[in-house]
N, C-alpha and C positions, 0 to 999 in steps of 0.2 A: 357538314361532315367534320367530325372531331378527329384531329391527328394526335396520336400519342407520341411523346418523346421517347425514343429508344436510346438507352445508354449503350454507347459503343465502347467496348474495352479499349483502354489506352494503347495496348500493343497492336490492335488492329489499325489504329490511326498511324502509328509509327511504321508498321509494316507497309501500309499504303503509301506513306511518304517516301520510304526508301525504294519501293518498287517503282514509283514515279520517277525518282531520281535516276534509277538504273536504266529505265526505259528510254530516257532522254539521250543516252549515249551507250550503245551496246558494247563499246570497247572500254567503258569506264571501269573503275575498280568496283568490287563488291562493297556494299555498305553494311554497316552494323551499328548497334547502339554503343555509346561510349562505355557504359558499365559492363556490358557483355565482353568487351575487349580490355577491361581493367583500367579504364580511364574515367576520371571523375568529371561528370558534367558540370558540377559547380565550379571547378577550376577553369573550365573553358569559358563559362559565363563571366567569371571574374576577369579573365583576360580580355574578353570582348569589351567589357565595361571600361577596363583600364586603358585599352588602346584608344577607345573613342574619346576618353577624357584627356589623353596625352597630347603632346605637340605633333604626334605622328598622324598621318592621314591614311587609314587602311583602305585598300581597294579589294583585296580578296584574301582568303585563307583556306587551306585544305589540310586537315590533320589525318594521318594514316597510322593505324596501329595493327600490327600483324597482317599488313597488306590490305587492310580494309579501311574505308573512309568512315571515321567516327564523327566528323564535323566538317562542314564546308559552307562557305558563304561568300557573297559578293555584295559590296556596298553599292547600291544603286546610285548612279547609272552604270557602274561597271557590271559586266555580265559574264556568265560562265562560258558563253560561246565566243567571246572576244579574245583576241590575242592581247598581249601586253609587252611593251618594250622591255627587254631583259637587261640592257646595259651590260655590265661585266659578268653577269650570270652566263652570258654567251661563251665566256672563256672555258667554262667547264665542258661545254659541248665540243669546243675545239680540241680540248685535251682528250675527250672521248674519241674523237676522230683519229688523233695520234695513236691512241690505244689500239684501235682497229687496225691501223696501218702497221703498227709494230707486230700485232698478232698475225698479220698476213705476210710478215717478213718483207714489207716494202721499205722499211727503214728501221733503225735502232735509235734509242735515245742517246747513244754515244756518237752518232754520226755528226760530222762537222757541218755547221750551217752553210759555210761557203761552198761545200760540195754540191749543193742543190742549185746554186745560182752562178755558174762560171761566167756567164755573160753580163752579170751585173756587178762584178767586183770592182773596187776602186783600183787605181793604178798601183798603189802600194798597199799590200795587205799586212797589217800589223800582227805581231805575234799573238796578241790577245784575240783579235778577230779570227785568226787562223785556228785558235784553240776552242772557239765558242761552239758548244754542242747543243743538240736538241734538248738535252736534259737541263742545261743552263737556262735556256729560254723558257722551258716548261716551269721552272722553279723561280722565275723572276729574278734570276741572278746573272743577267746579261753583262753586268759590269759597267753599264752606262750611268752617267749622272750629268744633268738632271734627266727626268723622264722626257724623251724626245717626241712623244706621241703627237701632241697638238702642233708643235712646230713643223713636223714633217707632214702630217695629214692635211694641214691647211695650206701648204705651199707647193708640195711636190705631187706630181701625177704618178711617178714611178716610186712607190713607197719601198719596194724591195731594194732598189739601188740606193735610195736615200738612207735606209737603215744600215746597209753595209758600209756606207761612207762615214757613218758617225764614229767619233772617237770612243774608245772603250777605256775608261779610266781605271777600273779595277780588274783584277784577275777574274775571269768568268767563273761563277760558282762560289765566289767568296763573300759577296755582299748582296743583300736583298734591296731591290728598288722596283716598285710597281711600274710596269712598262707595257702598256696596252699595244704599242706598236710591235713589241716582241710577239705577242699573241697573233697579230696579223701575219707575222713571218711564219708562224706555225701553220696558219691557214694556207699561206702561199706554198709551204712545203707539201701539204696535202695535195694541193692542185698540181704541183710539179711532179709528184711521184705517182699520182693516180690518174691524171688527166681530167679530173672532175673538180668542180667547186666543192667546198667542204659540205655545203648543204646537200648536194647531189650524191656525194660519196656516202654521207650518213643515211640517206633515204632508205635504201634496202637493208642496211645493217642495224640502224637504230630506230629511225622514225616509223617505218612501216611495221616492224615487229612489235613496237610499243603502241601502235595505233595513234601516232601523232600525225595530224593532218593540218593543212592550211598554214604551215609555218612559212616565214620568209626571213631573209637575211640580207642586210645591206652589203654592198660591195663597192670597191673603189673603182677608179677609172680604168684600171687594168682588167676589171672583171673578176677580181678575187674577193671572196667574202671577207669582211672586215675582221672576223675572228674574235677580236677582243671586245666587241660590242655589236649591236645591230640585229641580233636575232629577236624575232617576235613569235611567241608561242602562248598557249593558254595555261592557266593555273594548273589544270590537271596534267598537262604535259610536263610541267616542272616537277610535279610529284612523281611522275613516271620515271624520270631520270633518277630522282632520289631513291625510289624503290628498287630500281635496277642495281644501283650501287649498294644499297642495303642488302640485297640478295646476292652480293658478290658476283654480279654480272649475269645472273641467271634470270630468265623470263619465261614463264609458263613451261617450265621444265627443260628449256633449251639454254645452253650456255652461249650467250651472245658475245661476251667479253671474258677473257680468262680471269679467274678469281685472283691470280697472281698480279695481273695488271691493276685491278681494283685496289688491292692492298698497296701496291707501289704508288699509285696515283693519289691516294688519300692519306699517306703517311708523311710526316714532317721531313722536308728536304733542306730547309734553311730556317733559321730563327730571324725574325724581322729586325729586332733591335736588341742584340744580346747584352748591350751595356745597360739596359733599363733595370731598375730595381725590381725585385720579385713582387713587391706590392703593386707596382704599376702593371706588371705583366698579368698578375692575377685579376686585375679589374678590367682587362681589355680583351675582346675577342679578336683583335687584330695583332696580338702579340703571342699567339699560341703555336706559331709555326706555319709555314706555307708549304704546300704540296705541289702537285702538278696542276696548277690552275684551280685548285681548291684551297680553302682556308681551314685550318684546324680551329675548333672552338673550345671554349671551356666545357667542362662536364663530359669530356671524352667524345665530343661530337665533331662533325666537320660540315662544311657548307659550300655551296656555290653562292656567289655574292655579287649583286649588282647595285649600282648607284641608286640612291634615294629609297633603298629598302626592297630590293627584289631578292628573295632568299629561297634556297632549297636547303633545308637543315636536315641532315641525316643523323639519327640518334641510335647507334648500334646497341647500346646497353638497354635501351627502352624498346627496341624493335619498332621504331617509329620514324616517320618522315613528316616534316611540316613545310608546306609551300606557302609563301607570302608574296603578294605584290602590294606596293604602297608608294607613297611619297613622304619622305621624312627628312628633316634637316639634321637629324641626330640618329644615325644608324645603330650606334651602341645602345642608346636608350630603347630602341625598338627590340633589340636582342635581350636587353635586361628584362623586359616585360615577358618575353618567352621563358626565360629562366625562372622568373619569379612565380608565374602562374601556370604555365603549361608543363614545364619539366616535372614538378611534383604531382601533376595529374596522372602520370603513368605509374600504375601499381602492378604488383605481381598477381596474376590470376584474375578470375572474374570478380566483380564487385556486386554487392547487394543492389537489387533494383531500386532506383530512386525515381519513381514515376513523375513526381512533381518537378524535379530538376531537369529530367530528360525532356519533359514537355516544354518547360520554360526555355531550354536551350534550343529546341527545334523552332519554337515560335520566334526566338530572338534571331536565329540564323535566317529565317524566312523573311524577316522584316528589316534587315540591315540596309541602311541608306546614309548617304552623306548629306550634310545640311543644305537646304535649298534657300534661295533668295525668297523673300516674303512676297506673297501676292497682294497687291494693293490696288486701289482704284486708279483708273487711267488718269494721266496728267491732262489738264485742259490744253496743253500746248501740242498734244499729239497731232491734232488736225493741222496745226501750223507747220510742223516740221515733216509730216508725212509727205514723201515725194520730193523733198528738198535735197540738193546736193551741196555738201560743204567741202571746199577745197583747201589745201594746205600748201604752204611753202615747203621747199626741200627740207627734210628732217632726218634724224638718225633712225627712225623707224621705217623710212622709205614709204610712208603713207602719202598718197596724192589726194585722195578724196574718200568721203564716206557719205552714204545716203541712207535714209530711213523710210520704212513703209510699215504702218500699223494696220493689221488686217486680222479680224476675228480674234482680237486680243493678243495675237502674236506680234512680235517685233522682228521685222526682217531688215537686215542691213546689207549693203553692198560695199565692201572695202576694197579700194583700188590702190595697189602699190605701183612702184615703178616697173614691176615685172609681170604682174598678174592681177586678176580681178576675182574676188572671193565673195559669193553670196552666202550669208550666214543667217540662221533663224534662232530665235530665243522665245521660250515660253514664259508666261507670267506666273512666277512662283511655281514653275514646273519645268521639267526637262523637255526640250524639243530636240529629238534625235535626228541626225542627218549625217552627211558626208561632205568633206571638203578636200580640195587639193592643197590647202594651206598646210605647211609642215609645222608640227609643234616645235617649241623650243627644245633644245637638246644640248648636252655637253659637247657633242661633236657636230653641231650645226654648221660650224665653219670649215669642216673637212671637205676636201675635194673628192666627193663621192658621186656615185650614180644613185640619186635619191628617188628614182622612178618608182620603186616599190612603195614609197610613202605617199603615193597618190590615193585619193578616195579614203582619207582618214575618217574613221568613225568619230563623231562628235556629239556632245549634248550641250545645249545652250539654255540659259535661263536669264531672266531680267527682272529688275525691280526699280520702281521710281523711288529714289531716296527722298526727293521733294519734288515740287511741281516743275522745277527747272533742271533736275539732275537724274540721270538714269544710269544704272549699273548693269553692265552686260557681263555674264560669266560664261566662258567657253571652255568646256572640258574636252580634251583629246582623250577619249576613253580607251584607246589602245596604246596609251602613253601614260607615264606618271603625272603629266603636267597639265596646268590650267592657265588660261589667259583671262585677265580681268581688264575691262575697259569702262571707265567712268566718264560720261559725257555731261558737261554742263552747258546749257544753252543760255545765251545772253543776246537777245535780239537776233541779229543776223550772224552773230559769232557763235562758235562752238569751241569749248576748251576741253581737251581730252587728256585723261591721265591713264596710262597703260602700265600694267605690271603683270608679272607672271609668277606662279608659285615656285618656279625654278629658282628664283631669287629670294623667295620667302619674304617678300615685301621690302627687301633692302634697297631695291632699285626701282625708280619710277621714271617714266618718260612723260613729259608734258608738251602737248601740241595745241596750237591755236589755229582754227580755220574759220572760214566765213562762207556765206552763201550770197548769190546775187539775187535770189528770188525773194 
């Protein structure tokens, strides 16, 4: 039987591709082709190439124009159905909760902070503390210096009382200082005025109308959502918040948040460093003005912004939203790539069809992946170390022992610390997907929190024999920006371990030596 090759028109391929994407999630945005929405596919391709060659590590991107997805992609092993740690992008959701509370007349931005916490006040209330308003906290102008977040979160269990006891150096509203603990206070105010945690208060007002599901949010030992960090949502969920704000609070014809609040929340309330030269201001997206837990950007844009490159960029002039998750040591560099390649991609009106570029873009988006460790022949020492337990003296990493088992080409280890035991699996030049109760490294890992929501973390592991005596284990926490690397060198009955994480970008390494009795 002879089969004839039938030429399928390119647009049928793209239509099928977009219908598949739509069918995966009935609550997702409609999809369209870039040129149909006035976006140049070539610019998106150039951006993808540039970000992969940069020092930034991309995890996902979603680009919306006129409310439609024109490009989306996840760098394997990151996936569309996984949440991602938002870090300070969480702040914009806390600000949104305040917006709902204001619209429901539960509070005003002029209310004094001390009015919400009469039982947590210090013995002496200073004039500056007495004058501190919700608006001051929203705009990061609490008047404290230095930022008290880490000192309080790591030592105190009652963060509200500790915040109110802090000295206020400057008149509230007069000077900018980034203060994540202040955002926690906003979350505490929501809980105080509504009787609900911020995540629960937002559920029927924001999350359910926007079709946001499976989110979670860290909380402190008082049972209050951390507010300034700790929210985990999907890339598409990020884009949904951006689109809601772009549409001035309207969603599917219904006004969820007043347009007046959207305007107030995203307009400049304070200039970060007014003494800077204009040239320095013009080169930085952190010097364009701060709003209510949103940042103004260059090019008349604004954004929600989380550490290591978690962005919701709203572009009103372009009627566009860009959501990005990543891990980067240079967040300004990452934004520079957006302005260089994606900003000029948005044109007025429809563009001529460019089948070659559109097909190349779709193929690129479907094949995104992070570099893998190489697959090499097994080391001859695998049979010697398989099943062996290596023990360690007390050390800064709190590792007590590690054991290895090689089975069907996979490497399985059991890592025992002074508090828990973690089985982990790694594929040879491939990702071995799994879950672990091990918590990823984090900026706030030292905080006194209830970290129970961070159990069953999704992970991907890969390994490579660097030589016959040395194995590298790469562990990605794929609902987090961060990665752990463990390099083990075997020397007879001894093992020498070097650990580092991408959080430190290779600047810090821990060296451990252990041994086996077998």
